[in-house]
C-alpha positions as a Markdown table, in Angstrom:
| # | Residue | x | y | z |
|---|---|---|---|---|
| 1 | Met | -66.4 | -25.0 | 46.0 |
| 2 | Ser | -64.7 | -22.2 | 47.4 |
| 3 | Arg | -61.8 | -24.8 | 48.6 |
| 4 | Phe | -61.3 | -26.2 | 45.1 |
| 5 | Cys | -61.5 | -22.7 | 43.4 |
| 6 | Leu | -58.7 | -21.5 | 44.9 |
| 7 | Ala | -56.3 | -24.0 | 44.6 |
| 8 | Pro | -55.5 | -23.5 | 41.1 |
| 9 | Ala | -55.8 | -19.7 | 42.0 |
| 10 | Phe | -52.5 | -20.5 | 44.9 |
| 11 | Phe | -50.7 | -23.1 | 42.6 |
| 12 | Ala | -50.4 | -19.9 | 40.1 |
| 13 | Leu | -49.0 | -17.6 | 42.0 |
| 14 | Thr | -46.8 | -20.3 | 43.7 |
| 15 | Phe | -45.0 | -20.5 | 40.5 |
| 16 | Phe | -45.6 | -16.5 | 39.5 |
| 17 | Val | -43.5 | -15.7 | 42.4 |
| 18 | Leu | -40.7 | -18.3 | 42.0 |
| 19 | Ala | -40.6 | -17.9 | 38.0 |
| 20 | Pro | -38.3 | -14.2 | 38.8 |
| 21 | Leu | -36.2 | -16.0 | 41.0 |
| 22 | His | -35.7 | -19.0 | 39.4 |
| 23 | Ala | -34.5 | -16.5 | 36.4 |
| 24 | Ala | -32.4 | -14.7 | 38.8 |
| 25 | Asn | -30.6 | -17.8 | 39.9 |
| 26 | Ala | -29.8 | -18.6 | 36.3 |
| 27 | Leu | -28.5 | -14.6 | 35.5 |
| 28 | Asp | -25.7 | -15.5 | 38.8 |
| 29 | Lys | -24.5 | -18.1 | 36.9 |
| 30 | Leu | -23.4 | -16.8 | 33.9 |
| 31 | Val | -20.4 | -15.3 | 32.6 |
| 32 | Thr | -20.0 | -12.6 | 29.7 |
| 33 | Val | -17.0 | -11.8 | 27.9 |
| 34 | Thr | -16.1 | -9.8 | 24.7 |
| 35 | Gly | -14.4 | -11.7 | 21.6 |
| 36 | Glu | -12.3 | -10.0 | 19.3 |
| 37 | Ala | -10.7 | -10.8 | 16.1 |
| 38 | Ser | -9.0 | -8.8 | 13.0 |
| 39 | Val | -7.7 | -9.7 | 9.4 |
| 40 | Ala | -5.3 | -7.2 | 8.0 |
| 41 | Val | -5.6 | -7.3 | 4.1 |
| 42 | Ala | -4.5 | -5.3 | 1.0 |
| 43 | Pro | -7.0 | -3.3 | -0.9 |
| 44 | Asp | -7.6 | -4.5 | -4.2 |
| 45 | Val | -9.9 | -1.7 | -6.0 |
| 46 | Ala | -9.1 | 1.6 | -6.5 |
| 47 | Val | -12.0 | 4.2 | -7.1 |
| 48 | Val | -11.0 | 7.8 | -8.9 |
| 49 | Arg | -13.1 | 10.4 | -9.5 |
| 50 | Ile | -12.0 | 12.2 | -12.9 |
| 51 | Gly | -13.7 | 14.9 | -15.2 |
| 52 | Val | -13.5 | 17.8 | -17.2 |
| 53 | Ser | -14.1 | 21.1 | -16.7 |
| 54 | Ser | -15.0 | 24.0 | -19.5 |
| 55 | Gln | -15.6 | 27.8 | -19.8 |
| 56 | Gly | -17.2 | 29.3 | -22.8 |
| 57 | Lys | -18.9 | 32.5 | -23.2 |
| 58 | Asn | -22.5 | 31.1 | -23.0 |
| 59 | Ala | -24.2 | 27.7 | -22.0 |
| 60 | Arg | -24.1 | 26.2 | -25.2 |
| 61 | Glu | -20.2 | 27.0 | -26.0 |
| 62 | Ala | -19.2 | 25.7 | -22.2 |
| 63 | Ser | -21.5 | 22.6 | -22.9 |
| 64 | Asn | -20.6 | 21.5 | -26.2 |
| 65 | Ala | -16.8 | 21.8 | -25.3 |
| 66 | Asn | -17.4 | 20.1 | -22.0 |
| 67 | Ala | -19.4 | 17.3 | -23.9 |
| 68 | Lys | -16.6 | 16.9 | -26.8 |
| 69 | Ala | -14.2 | 16.8 | -24.2 |
| 70 | Met | -15.6 | 14.2 | -21.8 |
| 71 | Thr | -16.5 | 11.8 | -24.8 |
| 72 | Ala | -12.5 | 11.9 | -25.6 |
| 73 | Val | -11.8 | 11.1 | -22.0 |
| 74 | Ile | -14.1 | 8.5 | -21.7 |
| 75 | Ala | -12.8 | 6.8 | -24.5 |
| 76 | Ala | -9.4 | 7.1 | -23.0 |
| 77 | Ile | -10.3 | 5.6 | -19.8 |
| 78 | Lys | -12.1 | 2.4 | -21.8 |
| 79 | Ser | -8.8 | 2.3 | -24.4 |
| 80 | Ala | -6.8 | 1.6 | -20.5 |
| 81 | Gly | -8.8 | -1.2 | -19.9 |
| 82 | Leu | -11.9 | -0.1 | -18.2 |
| 83 | Ser | -15.5 | -1.2 | -19.0 |
| 84 | Glu | -19.2 | 0.0 | -19.0 |
| 85 | Arg | -19.9 | -1.2 | -15.5 |
| 86 | Asp | -16.7 | 0.7 | -13.6 |
| 87 | Ile | -17.4 | 4.2 | -15.3 |
| 88 | Gln | -19.8 | 6.0 | -13.7 |
| 89 | Thr | -21.0 | 9.8 | -14.1 |
| 90 | Ser | -21.1 | 11.0 | -10.3 |
| 91 | Gln | -21.1 | 15.3 | -11.2 |
| 92 | Leu | -22.9 | 17.3 | -13.9 |
| 93 | Ser | -23.4 | 20.8 | -13.8 |
| 94 | Leu | -23.6 | 24.2 | -16.0 |
| 95 | Gln | -22.9 | 27.1 | -13.7 |
| 96 | Pro | -22.7 | 30.9 | -14.5 |
| 97 | Gln | -19.6 | 33.1 | -14.3 |
| 98 | Tyr | -19.8 | 36.7 | -12.8 |
| 99 | Asp | -16.9 | 39.1 | -11.9 |
| 100 | Gln | -17.4 | 41.4 | -9.0 |
| 101 | Ser | -16.9 | 45.2 | -9.9 |
| 102 | Lys | -15.8 | 47.4 | -7.4 |
| 103 | Thr | -19.6 | 49.3 | -7.2 |
| 104 | Gly | -20.7 | 45.7 | -6.5 |
| 105 | Thr | -22.3 | 45.1 | -9.5 |
| 106 | Ala | -22.1 | 41.4 | -10.8 |
| 107 | Arg | -21.4 | 40.9 | -14.4 |
| 108 | Leu | -21.8 | 37.8 | -16.7 |
| 109 | Thr | -18.5 | 36.7 | -18.1 |
| 110 | Gly | -19.2 | 33.4 | -19.3 |
| 111 | Phe | -20.2 | 29.8 | -18.2 |
| 112 | Leu | -18.8 | 26.6 | -16.5 |
| 113 | Ala | -19.4 | 23.4 | -17.7 |
| 114 | Thr | -18.2 | 20.7 | -15.4 |
| 115 | Asn | -18.7 | 16.6 | -16.4 |
| 116 | Gln | -17.2 | 13.7 | -13.6 |
| 117 | Val | -17.1 | 10.4 | -13.7 |
| 118 | Thr | -16.2 | 7.7 | -10.7 |
| 119 | Leu | -13.9 | 5.3 | -11.4 |
| 120 | His | -14.0 | 1.9 | -10.0 |
| 121 | Ile | -10.0 | 0.2 | -11.1 |
| 122 | His | -9.9 | -3.7 | -10.1 |
| 123 | Ala | -6.4 | -4.2 | -10.9 |
| 124 | Ile | -4.7 | -1.2 | -8.7 |
| 125 | Ser | -1.7 | -1.6 | -10.9 |
| 126 | Asn | -3.5 | -0.4 | -13.8 |
| 127 | Leu | -4.4 | 2.8 | -12.1 |
| 128 | Ala | -1.4 | 5.0 | -13.0 |
| 129 | Ala | -2.2 | 3.5 | -16.8 |
| 130 | Val | -6.0 | 4.9 | -16.7 |
| 131 | Val | -4.7 | 7.9 | -14.8 |
| 132 | Asp | -2.2 | 9.0 | -17.9 |
| 133 | His | -4.7 | 8.1 | -20.7 |
| 134 | Ala | -7.3 | 10.2 | -18.8 |
| 135 | Ile | -4.9 | 13.3 | -18.8 |
| 136 | Ala | -3.6 | 12.9 | -22.4 |
| 137 | Ala | -7.2 | 13.0 | -23.8 |
| 138 | Gly | -8.2 | 16.4 | -21.8 |
| 139 | Ala | -9.3 | 15.6 | -18.1 |
| 140 | Asn | -8.3 | 18.1 | -16.1 |
| 141 | Glu | -9.8 | 17.5 | -12.9 |
| 142 | Met | -9.2 | 14.6 | -10.2 |
| 143 | Ser | -10.9 | 15.2 | -6.8 |
| 144 | Gly | -9.2 | 12.1 | -4.9 |
| 145 | Ile | -8.2 | 8.3 | -4.4 |
| 146 | Glu | -9.9 | 5.7 | -2.6 |
| 147 | Phe | -8.9 | 2.3 | -1.8 |
| 148 | Ile | -11.4 | -0.6 | -0.9 |
| 149 | Val | -11.7 | -4.2 | -0.4 |
| 150 | Ser | -14.1 | -6.2 | -2.4 |
| 151 | Gln | -14.3 | -9.4 | -0.3 |
| 152 | Arg | -15.2 | -7.6 | 3.2 |
| 153 | Ser | -17.9 | -9.7 | 3.9 |
| 154 | Thr | -16.5 | -12.8 | 3.8 |
| 155 | Leu | -13.1 | -11.5 | 5.3 |
| 156 | Leu | -15.4 | -10.3 | 8.3 |
| 157 | Asp | -17.0 | -13.7 | 8.4 |
| 158 | Arg | -14.3 | -15.6 | 9.1 |
| 159 | Ala | -13.2 | -12.9 | 11.4 |
| 160 | Arg | -16.8 | -13.1 | 13.6 |
| 161 | Ala | -15.8 | -17.1 | 13.9 |
| 162 | Asp | -12.4 | -15.9 | 15.5 |
| 163 | Ala | -13.9 | -13.7 | 17.6 |
| 164 | Ile | -16.3 | -16.5 | 18.9 |
| 165 | Ala | -13.4 | -18.3 | 19.7 |
| 166 | Asp | -11.7 | -15.8 | 21.4 |
| 167 | Ala | -14.8 | -15.2 | 23.6 |
| 168 | His | -14.9 | -19.2 | 24.3 |
| 169 | Arg | -11.0 | -19.5 | 25.5 |
| 170 | Lys | -11.5 | -16.0 | 27.8 |
| 171 | Ala | -15.0 | -17.8 | 29.7 |
| 172 | Glu | -12.7 | -20.7 | 29.8 |
| 173 | Ile | -10.1 | -19.0 | 32.1 |
| 174 | Tyr | -12.5 | -17.5 | 34.2 |
| 175 | Ala | -14.5 | -20.6 | 34.6 |
| 176 | Lys | -11.2 | -22.1 | 35.4 |
| 177 | Ala | -10.1 | -19.8 | 38.1 |
| 178 | Ala | -13.7 | -19.6 | 39.3 |
| 179 | Gly | -13.6 | -23.7 | 40.3 |
| 180 | Val | -16.6 | -24.4 | 37.8 |
| 181 | Arg | -17.2 | -26.0 | 34.6 |
| 182 | Leu | -18.0 | -23.8 | 31.4 |
| 183 | Gly | -21.3 | -24.5 | 30.1 |
| 184 | Pro | -22.9 | -23.5 | 26.2 |
| 185 | Ala | -23.4 | -20.1 | 25.4 |
| 186 | Val | -26.8 | -18.6 | 25.8 |
| 187 | Ala | -26.4 | -15.6 | 24.3 |
| 188 | Ile | -24.5 | -13.8 | 21.7 |
| 189 | Thr | -24.7 | -9.9 | 20.7 |
| 190 | Asp | -22.8 | -8.5 | 17.7 |
| 191 | Glu | -21.0 | -5.3 | 18.7 |
| 192 | Gly | -20.7 | -4.6 | 15.3 |
| 193 | Ala | -17.6 | -4.3 | 12.9 |
| 194 | Ser | -15.3 | -1.0 | 12.8 |
| 195 | Pro | -15.2 | 0.5 | 9.3 |
| 196 | Pro | -11.9 | 1.0 | 8.0 |
| 197 | Val | -10.3 | 4.1 | 7.7 |
| 198 | Arg | -10.2 | 5.2 | 3.8 |
| 199 | Pro | -9.2 | 8.7 | 3.5 |
| 200 | Met | -9.5 | 10.3 | 0.0 |
| 201 | Gln | -5.7 | 11.1 | -1.1 |
| 202 | Ala | -5.7 | 14.2 | -3.3 |
| 203 | Met | -4.0 | 13.4 | -6.5 |
| 204 | Arg | -2.5 | 16.5 | -8.8 |
| 205 | Ala | -2.5 | 16.0 | -12.9 |
| 206 | Gly | 0.1 | 13.8 | -13.5 |
| 207 | Ala | 0.3 | 9.8 | -12.7 |
| 208 | Val | 1.8 | 9.7 | -9.3 |
| 209 | Pro | 2.8 | 7.0 | -7.5 |
| 210 | Val | 0.1 | 5.3 | -5.2 |
| 211 | Ala | 0.5 | 3.3 | -1.8 |
| 212 | Pro | -3.0 | 1.3 | -0.9 |
| 213 | Gly | -1.2 | -0.3 | 2.0 |
| 214 | Glu | -3.7 | -2.7 | 4.4 |
| 215 | Gln | -6.8 | -2.3 | 5.9 |
| 216 | Thr | -7.3 | -3.8 | 9.3 |
| 217 | Leu | -11.3 | -4.9 | 9.7 |
| 218 | Arg | -12.3 | -5.7 | 13.4 |
| 219 | Val | -15.4 | -7.4 | 14.8 |
| 220 | Met | -16.6 | -7.1 | 18.2 |
| 221 | Val | -19.0 | -9.7 | 20.3 |
| 222 | Asn | -20.1 | -10.2 | 23.7 |
| 223 | Val | -21.4 | -13.9 | 24.7 |
| 224 | Ser | -22.5 | -15.1 | 27.6 |
| 225 | Tyr | -22.1 | -18.8 | 28.6 |
| 226 | Gln | -23.7 | -20.5 | 31.2 |
| 227 | Leu | -21.3 | -21.8 | 34.5 |
| 228 | Asn | -22.1 | -25.7 | 36.1 |
| 229 | Pro | -21.0 | -26.5 | 39.3 |
């Protein structure tokens, strides 16, 4: 009975000893390459923050003046072609203002009310007109402008396919040089897409020429291929 019971244990031990060896041999027959792809595209959306700051002797006076001015600014922005969904309040504050005397005593001089909205302008050519309308209506704050690509995900998907093709091309070169045949891909690692540089550009009161330029979207993937004799 003891001989028959030991046989399965022997085969199990043999399997577990050989399995790592088989895995090691499989790893020795792989080639891993990095595929890259990029696409340059002109941004199609401008994001700009515009607002109004109003001063008053007290909180109510500052708030009322700011509300009146901001209502006129938003109406002007809408008249320039922007819809409700493209206008979002991004900052709303009411702060006391103090005058520091020589003795170190702070004296309350009034209040400052600020209301700022973020605008998404889907026709960049309309940016100057939107800014002009806002300033004419009383906007006195603009924190910057940013250009973005609305179809970024779709463009990155295309770049991913090109990155895989680039990886396959490189692997073919290595396999041919090594005198072996390239087998199927056995592992793919997405290294991610590099974020585009989108600096905020300062704007002064008054419409100014803007140049959205181009953004380059890049993708990198690591692909492991099996090598066959």
